[in-house]
Structure formats: structure tokens, C-alpha cells
N, C-alpha and C positions, 0 to 999 in steps of 0.2 A: 505493501500500499504505499502512495503515495506521500509524504511529510508536507503538509502546510502551512507556510509561515504566515504568520499575522500579518507582518510588514517586511515589504524587502526594499533596500535605499540603495540608490544606483550612485555612487561617488558618496565620498568621505570628508569633504571640506568641510569650514565652516557651519554651511547651510547645515547640510545633517549632523553634523554636532549638535549645534543647538537646538535641533529637532529632538536627537537622543536625549538631553538634559530634559529636556522638556515634557519628552514619553516616561523616563524616571520618575519625574515629579506628577504628573499626572496620575502614574498607577498607586504611587504611593499614596495618594489623597482619594482615591477611585475606591468604594465598596463593590463594585462590578466584577465579579469572579468569572464570570460568563468567556465565550471564546472573544469578545471584543476588551479581553484586558490586557491583549495587544504584549502577552509575554514571550512570543517567541517572533524576536524579530532581526533580522540579518543585514549586514550592508557590506557592500563591496565597493573597494577601490584598489585602480591599479596600480596604485605608488605600493610597492614595497611597502614603507612606513608611512606612517600620517606625514604629510610635509604641508605645508604654506607657501606658495609663490617661492621656494626654492631659489630660482633664478633671480629672482632681484631682492635678496637679503643682502644688500651690499654696506658697508663699512659706512655707520652716519645717518643709513637713512631713515627717516623719522614715519609715523604713521602719520596720515593725513584725517585724522578722525578720533574724535573723544576717546578714550579707554572706556567712559560709560556704555559707548555702543557696543558693548562686547555681546557674551553669547547668551545673557540672562536679564542683565539688569533693568532692562526700560519692560522685561516682563513680569520679573518677580525680584526685586531688588535682592529679599532674602535667600536666594539662590545660592546655593553652594559653588556654584560654576561662574560666580560673577569673579573680575580680574581682580577686585578688592581683597576678595578672599583669595585668591591666588599669589600676590601679594604677600597677605597674613599667611600664610602658608610657606612662603619662601622667606619670612623674615623682611621684609623690604619695603614694606608698608609704609613707616614713618619715611625711612629716606627717601621714598618715591614722592611723596607730600614736599619734602624738601627739594625736590626738584622745581617746583613749581608751576608745572606745565601739566596738560591735558592728553598731552598725545606724548605716548612712549614711542621708543626706539621700534623697529619693524621686528628687527630681533628680538627683543624681549615680548611683541604680541605672539611672534612666531611659538616661543616656548610656553608661552601660556595656553596656545590652543593645543598645542601637546600634551600639556599637564592635563586639560581639560578631555584629550581623547584619552588618556589615561582613567581618569577619573570614572567615567561611563560604564567604560570597557569592567572596573572593577565592581560596578554596577547592573552587571549583566546584557549590557547591549556587545552584541557579536560582531567584529568587523573581520571581514577575509580580505586578507590585503594580496597586494600580488593579483586580483582576480581580475579581469576585464568585462566587462557585462558587452557582448556582441550580437544576441538580437533578445527582441522582444516578442511573446506570441500570445495568442488565447487560448486557454485548453478547454478541450469539449465539457469542461463544467463550468465557464465563462469565468475562469481564474485567470492569473498573468503567468506564464512560463517565463522564465529566465535563464538565458543558457550564459554562460561564464569562459572565458578562457583563462588560464595559469600563465603568466605573461613569464614562468619560469622554466614550464617545459611543454605547454601550448596544449594541455590537457584540456577536455569540454567538460563542462560540468551543467546538469540542466536543476532547477528549483520551482518550484510554483507557489505563489502566493496570493492571500484575499487586498489586497491592499501594493499600492506599490508608489514611490514618491523618488520622482529622478532630480537629482541634482546633480550634474555635471559639471557646471563650471563652463569657464568659456574655454576655447583652442585660440591654437593662434592663426591672426588673421595673416596673410602674406599676398601683395598686392600682387594683382593678375600675373602681369609682366613680370614677377620674379617668380612664377610659380614652377617652371621649368628647372631654374636651377635646383630646386629639390630631388628631381629624377635623376642627378649627375651623384654616383657612387663619390667620385674624389674630391668633389664639393663638399657633401656631407662627412664624407670621412676624416676630412682635414675640419671640419667645423670652420671655414670661413665663411660660409652663409648661416646664418642662425635668424632666430627670434630671439627680442628678447625676453620672455620667460625664459628659454633656457640659457642667457647670459653668464650669469656667476659659472655655472658648471660648463660651460664649456668656453668661455674665452681665454684660460689659460693653454688648452689644444690650439684653439685660434693662433695665439700669439706663436705658439712655438710652431706651429705651420709653417706662419708668413715668415719666421726669422731663421728660420734651420737652413734655410737654402739662401738666403737672400742678405747681403752685408749693404743695405742702402734703406735709407727714409721709406716708411712705410704710408699709403695712404688710406683710409677706412672711413666707410661712410656710414651713416646713422641715419634712418631713415624715421620723421615722425617729428612730430614738434609737442607732443604731452611730455609728461612729466616721467616717463619712464624713458624717454628719448635724451632727457634732459641729465638724468641719472646716471646711463650708460654713458655719456659723452665725458662727463667728468670723471667717472671712475675710470674710463678705456684714456684718458690722459695721463691720469695718475698711474698707471701700471706700464704705459708707456715711455713714460720719464725714464725707466729702468733699461731699456731696450736701445744697444747701441745701435749706429745704423754709417758708421762709416768716418776717415776720420775727413776727407776729403769735399763731404756733401755742404752746399753752402746751401740747404735747406734740411729742417729736421721732420721728425713725423707729424703726417695732418690726420686731421679727422671733420670730415665735411658734415654738419648736420644739415639736409635735406629736407627744408618744412614747406609747404604748400601756403601757409600764410604770409605775410609780409613781415611776422615778427613774432617770437615766442608770447603767449597770451597768459595771463595770470591767474590762477583760478579764482571764482569768487567763494570764498568762505563766510562773507559777510554774514552778521546774525540774522538778518530776512532773509537773505536768499539760502540759508538752513533750514528754514521751515518746510521747504519743498521735502527734508531729509527726514521729517517728524512721522510718527505711526501714522497719526491722526491724516495728515496729509496723502497715505495712502487710499484710504475711503472715499477721499475728496475727489482724487484724480480716478479712480477706476468709477466713478458714477458721473464723470464728464462726458460730454459729447465730444465726438471726433474731433470736431475741429478745434474744442478746447483743451483733448489732451497735446494735438500736433503743437498747438501754441504753446503751451506749457514746456512740451520738450523743446523749441526753438529758444522760449524766452529762457530757462535753465540749462541750458546744453553746457556753456562754461563754468558751472559748477563743476562739471567731470570730465568732458571731453575736450581731448586736443587744448588742453590748458595746462601750465606748471605751478606750482605751489609758490609764492612770492618770495620766501627764501630761497629756494634753489634757483631762481631767476637771477637775485643778487647774486648768489655766490659765483655763478656762471659768468655775470655782467662784470664780477670784479675779475674774472680772470680774464676776458676781453680786452678790460683796458689794461691790464698789466702787459698784454700782449702790443698794445700800441704802448707803451713806456720802451718797451725793448726795441720795438722797431724804430724809436727816434734814438735811441741811444747807437744805433747799430749803423744808423743813416749818419752820424756825426765821424763815425770811425771803421768805414766798412771793413776794411781789411785784416783790422784786429780782431774784429768779432767773430765768435761760432756761432753756430744755430744755437737757439735758445732753445726748452725744453719743445715738449709737443704742442703742437699747433691748433686750434679750435677756430672752425671758420663755419659761420651761418650763412648758408644761402637760401635767400627768403623767395618767396613765389616759385620754386622749383618742383618739377612735376618728371616723372621718367616715363618718356612717350612713346619707348620701343622695349622690346625685350631683350633683356643683355645678354652680350656675349663672354664664353667663358676661355680663355686663354690656355691649350692643356699645359704649352712650352712656358709661358712666363705666370701660369698659374693666379692670372687677372681678370677680373671683370670690367667689360668696358658695358658703359651705359650712357645712352642718348639722354642729354635732361633738356628741359626748356623753361625758359622765363615764363610763369604763366600770366605774367604783369604784360612783359614786353614784345613776347612771342620769339625772341631769340632763342637758335637751337644751340646747343654744346653737345657735340657729338664726340664720341669715341673719349668718355670722361673715365679715367683708370683708376681701380682700386684692387687693393690687394684684400680687403673681405669687406664683406658687408651687413649689417648688422639692421632687422627691420622690428622698429618701436611702433607698430602699427597695430597696437590694439587686437582685439577678438572676437571671434563669432560665435553668435549660440544658437542655434538652429541644428546643430548635426545630429542630434537625437532625434529630430524628425523621420530623419533615415531610416531609422530603426522601426518606425512606426509603419513606415509604406514598407519594408521590407516583410511586414507581416500581413499576409493577408484578410487576415482576418480583425485584425486593428485598425487596418487604412480603410476596412469597409464601415468599421463602425463610429470610425473620427472623420469620415467623408472625405478621405486623402486618393482620390483614384488615383492622380495622374502627379505630374513634377510639378504643376503649378508653386509657386512660393506659399507660404502659408500668413495667412493673419489671424493673432487672438483676437479674440470675440469676448466682450467683459459679458457677463449675464448674470444678472443680479438676482433673481428670483431662485429660489431653495428651489432644487427640481435635481432628480437622478439622470436625466436626459433631456436633448434641447431640439425642438424643432427647426433644421437649415432651412433658411428662405428661399434656398434652388430647388425647393418641393416637397413632396411627402406628404405626413399631415398636418396640413395647413390651420387646422382647426385646434390644434394642440393648445392648451389656455395661454403655455407660458412661453409660445413662439414670440420674438420679437418681428416688427413688421419690417419686409424687405427695404423699406426706407428710413429705419430709426440708424441710430446713431451708433448703435451697438456693434453694428456689422462690418464697420469699415476700418479696424484697428491692424496695420499691418507689423508681423513681427519685425522687426531690424536690428541689426548689431552693429552700432556705430565703429567704424574705424579709427584710427589716432588722426584721420584727417578729415572724413566726411562719410557719410550716411549715402550707402548705394540706393539710388530708387530702383526699385524692381520694375519692369515694365510690364511684365505678364499680369493680366485678372489675378489676384489671389485668391485661395480659397479659405475658406472660415474655419477655424479651430476655437471650441468655444471653453470658457474659463469662469469658476465662477471666485467669487471675492474673497472665498477661502484655499485657493487655488489649484482647485482641483478641477479636471479638463473633464467636458461633458461630452457623451456620445450624441446620436444623432438620433431622433425619435424614431424614425422607420425602423432601425434595428432592434429598439427597446420595448417596445407597445408589449410584445408579446412576453409578460415574464418569465415563460419558462426556457426562453431562449436570449434573455437579457444578458448584456457583461455583469457578472454580480462583483468582478472585484474594481476599486476604485484606484486612480489615477494622479496624484498630484505633481508639479512641477517646482521647484524652485531656483530662484535667481535667472530665470529663462523669461518673465513675462514684462519686461521693462514698459513696453508702451502701453500695458492695460493696467499695472500696480503702479507704474513711478518709478522715476529717475533711480530711486535708493535701492530699485529690488538687484542690481548686480552688486551693489555694495553692502557693508557692516550692518548701516546703519540701521536697518528693521530686520535682521534676520531673527532677534529673540524673540519677536511681535508675532512674524510670521511663523516660528516653527508652533508658538503656539497655538494660534489657529489652527494651524495644519491638525494639531496633536488634538485640540478641540473637537472638528468636525469627523476628525477617524473614530474617535468614541460617540459619536452622533448616531444613533439607529437611523438608516433611513426608512 
């Protein structure tokens, strides 16, 4: 007989970690010992251990968010999973207070999350690390079958659950003109082309690759105009300071920041703008019409996308100003001056207009760049390495739905058209799709209502790509539950009995805070409350 789990979670980052904590606390206060007690839970994580953005845990990197927006505080201040309790357990609470700052280092917050992962494990949450979820399907009983692959030996395993929570996080977004580079084993083996999410783990290999056979100044491109791009550029400059480049060279190492905007823009973290990340804003965003959500996205985009923390901007500007001082000194006595340290060049209004070429002989990349303001084209811009700080995309999970014939039919995902999430505010187990089926169903939104036009989109570091194909609708409740289409659910004997939730993937329906840490504690509580609610 197949064992059936009460809940399976895909991914074990902060979102499902917060969910685990909320579930532990709910079970402790619930008197319901029926099958809805959720004692049998299992989470899958493809990493071999708990990790949180390891590629960007750079020296001195600070959080951009208050420590109070942790895994539990906004939902339950008395929870043992708060950051304050973590500090108390490590005897650093007083010392942290003395810092006089609400933002911990990224290194400390990562350690807090690891501590929390150990805590939930001790309290009965099972996590299978090194297991990647490869397919989802519907079982004959209307439950969800999850197939995983062991990352160490490739072994496939199947599990069945009554409830599923998808929290896969984002995957690296690579500009289309550069994607062919990922197919070249020589490039990937040498780590000379990578995404910022892998930066810390692979930058040493990158530098070893480009310096082992070259005693000359290096030139590296960093693509993107956001926080990650700025941090990578500063850190790369520090690392290159220790890399020799030959005695007779007239120039030193060069780092080109290629940004589409005219300059680096500061993130808006002012008090009134930060209201958009408050938990109550989620409700307001969800219940706003389509045009209102689009307006909010445009108005508040500079709180998170393609922007840099003012502290980082100031540090980078100081570096560039110091370069100008060195230039002036060198100009007065050019013969006696040797090249100074690595040089950062910010190239504004710059786009990549053609696929890059890779020369196997010189092991260099050649880019065709264009100034987006003047239209001037710069052919054959040569770089030894390319680092893409170009954000993340968050829609690959839909491919698993489409790969399952049953689930694709349940949710109306019959073709390869882009998907738009549709907020559905009524309490319901399923929804009527305005494309047809049973239009008399009482909870159906009208075809002209604002509830059917919110596209799933994933903003890159520079812009949001607008889909041209008419998108298909995928309905979601305020409590993050995906709703199947009524035509497949009206017959209760054939209905999908499992419930499916998503976290960190519904920015357009639940707000800008959804992909961030701001509301994960409250969101986890809402999902757990919905799980414990009988349909």
C-alpha cells in the first residue's frame, strides 16, 4: 500500500522554512488529531544542505531589510523561530543591539536560517536534501504524485501527497543573446561565463582559468544595473588587485559594468514607500483591479528592481572618484607612473545587440554593444569573462504542470502560451474559466472583470519582457491556493482532491513583497490556516 503524506513541499528555502515553523506551532495548539493534523510532512531540496544565496555571501554584504521581517516575527512575535531568539541562543542579543542597526550582515542572516532549519528538523519536519523534484502528476485517487531524482546517483523515487506547496525560488535569468554560451563545455568548465547567483562559488575558478595562461591585463564584463551587479563589481575589483598582469603593460585590469539605464539608480527604501511591503498591502494589492496592480508595479518598481542600495552606490562612486585622482596624477608624469589597481568602467545606455562569439584560441568573448541613446554600435568588444547579474525568472514550475496531462487539463494549461495568474477572491474549491465550460457557476468572474488579466512576469535586472502571445489564466486565491477549472471538478468522484499552493511566485497577484522576505512569516501562517480548513 502506498504511503500518503499529509503535505509535501518542493524546495526548502526561507518560504518553506517559514511554513514549517508555522506548521509546528499550529500543530502544537490544535486539538484536531484527524488526518488533517499534518503530522506526516516531507520537503525536498536539491541542494545537499540548507543554503541561502551562497553565491552572493560576499564579505561585508548587508541585508536590505529589517531583521524584524524574519521567519516568524510579524506572524507570531513569541515564536521560538524569531531572529531575536536566534541572537539570544547565541548570546549576541546585547551585542547586536549595540550595533545600532536594524539590518544584519548577509552572513549572519544566512546563519540564522541554517539555525532555523536545524530547529524545525528537531521538531519533526522531514527534509530530503539532495533530491530534485522532476515531475508532478495526479494519481488515480485525485492526489499528487511527486517524482524526485537523487542528485548524487540519479535514482528516481515517487511520493504521494494530499497537499502540495511549491516554493522553488527563482532560477538564473540569462539574456537571450548570451544563452548559447551555456552550451559550450569549454566555457562552463572554465567558469568564465556565469550568473551572479554562482559568483562566490565560482569566481576563484574563473580567475584561475583566465590567469593560468595569460600574463596580461584582464577585461571582464559585468552585465546588469542592480544591487548584485554593483556588489560583484566591487568584490571583483578587490580580487583582481592581487592578480599580476605583466611588467610592461600600460593599463591594468578592467571591469566594464554594462547597464541599460543612464546611471545606477538608488533603491527607494523610504518610510512611505516601504508601506508597499507591509502584510496588509498584500490584501489591498490582491483586491485591486488589473490596471491598479499594473500602476502599483510601475510606481514601486524602484524599491526592488534594477536599483542599488545608496550605501553601495556611495562606495562605488568613491572608487570611481579615486580613479580620477590617479588619472590626474598619472597625466602629470606619465613616464614614471605604472598602472594603478583594477579599473571600473560604467558603460551606461548599453545593450548587447548580437549573440556573442567565443574564440577558442584566445579564449575570449566578443560582444557587439550599442549605446541605446545615441545608437552608436561598438563591434568586437573583447572580454576574458562575463558575469550576468541579470536577475531571476520564476515560471519554470509551470513546465511540470504542463508535462502532466492530468494536471494540465485540471488547470487549463493546454498549450505553450504564457500563463497569467488570476486573483480569485471568493471561497471556492474550483473556478469557472471564462473561456467556456459552466458559465452558471456562482463563483465565476465575468469575462470582462479585472480578475482575469494579471500576467505572470519575472523582472530581469533591467526590464520586464512583455509577452506577445495571449496568455492563459491560472487562478489563485488570497491564501495562495491554485484553483482547478470547474468543468473538471463538478463531478466530486472525479475531482482533484489534493490542494496545491505556491509561494514566492505570485508577485503580480499578491504584490512586490512576494518574492522577498517581507511577508514570508504572514504568508506561511495564511497557508497553514488554509491547510487546516476543511473544504
